[in-house]
N, C-alpha and C positions, 0 to 999 in steps of 0.2 A: 367085062369084068379086067381090070390090070392085075396082069399075074405076076408082078414084081411086089404085089404088098399081101401074097397069097401067104398061108400058113407057116409054110415051110421056108418063107424068104427071110433074109436077114438084112437090115440094111445099116451100115455104119456111118456116124457123123465123124469123119476122120479131125475135125477141128477140135473135136471136145474129148474124142476116144481114150487121151492119153490121160485125162483125167479119173476114169472108172476106178483102176486099181489104186491109186494112192487114197481116194476116197474111203473107199471099204478098209483099209491100213487105220487108218487114221478113225474110223468107227471103231474096229477092233480094239485101239489103243486107249480110247476113251471108255468103252465098255470094261477094259481090264481095270484102268485106272479107278474107276467105280468100285470094282468088286475090290480091288486090295483097299481102297480108302474106308469102304463099309467093313470089311471084315477088321481090319485095324481097329476102328471106332469101337466096334463089339468089342473086341479084346481089352482097349484101355477101359472102356466103361465097367467090364466084368473086373478090373483090377481096383476100382474105387475112385480116387480122385481122377477125373477126366482130365481138369486143366494141367496139372501137374503131370499126367502120363504123356499128352500133346506137347509139353514145353520139353520134355525129355527128350523128343525124336529128333535125332541128326541126321543129315541127309548123308553125311561121310562118318564111315566105323573110324574110330581113331586108328592112327597109324597106318593109314591106307597107303597103298602104293602108288604115288604120285606118278612115277615115269610110265607106268601102265595107263593111268588114267588120261592124263595129258598128252603121252604117247599118241593114242589112239584116236583121240578129238585132233591133234594134228593129222594125223596119217588118212583121217577120213576127209580132212578138208583139202590135203593135196590131191586124195583119190579123185573127188568129184572134179576139182580142178581139172587133172591132168585128162580124166574120162571127156570133159566137155572140150578141152584143147584139142585132143587126138580126135575124138570125134569129127572135128570141123576139119581136120587134116585129110581125113578119110570118112568123107560123109556118106551116109545110110549104106553103110557095111558092118556097122557092128564093133569096128575095129577099136574104136575109141575103149570101149567095154574090155576087149579081150587084153590089149594093149595094158592099159592099166591096172588092170585086175590082177596079172599074175605079180607083178613087183609087190603091190600091195597086200594080196595074202602071205609072200614070203616075208616081208619085214614084218607084219602085222602078227605071224606066227612066232618069228624069232622073239618079237618084243615080250609075247607071253611064255615062250619057252624057258628062259631066263640063260643066263650065261653059263651055267653049271650044265646043262643039259643042251647045249648047241651041237656039238658033235654027236651025241647019241641020237638027235633028231634031225640033223641036216638033211638026210637022203629023203625021209618020209616029206619034210616041210617042202622040200624043191619038187618032189615029183606030186603032191598034190595041189602046191601053187600053181602048177603048170597045167594039169589034167581039169581040176577041177572047172575053172574058167573057161577053158578049152570046149570040154564038154557042155557046160552050159552056152557057149556060144553058138556051137553046131545044134544043139536041142533046139534052143529058143529061138535064134537067128536064122539057122538055116532050114532046120525041119518044121517049124510051125510059123515061120515068118513074122514073129514079134521084132516090133522094132527095139534094138538095143542101142545106147548111146554112144 
């Protein structure tokens, strides 16, 4: 009997293992989309005229904050791009994640805190922007040996 295929053994296909978690997330997102869609459809049907209710749906509310929306999208693009390039400079160490996450979290938090509250929250944002990625890097990359970008 081959002991490598026993009940307590685990085999990992490293060529495909990185696809496992994203598939779970995509499946959950699709399920949540269906739940939201069905509950809204029921709500619109209860209102009476389904066609007019569906036409009245807007993706963006009036007077939405364009700076926060497009700033977040831009920051995400820069974050993923910089994580990739820094990861190539320091391969297999997770430093791309660590080095890119600190400024990303700082700028993202500053974008959402607003101009009026910067001085009030600067210390908390700075500490959180450093400690959260560092904790994640140590926990996942060093303790659990999970590959980080």
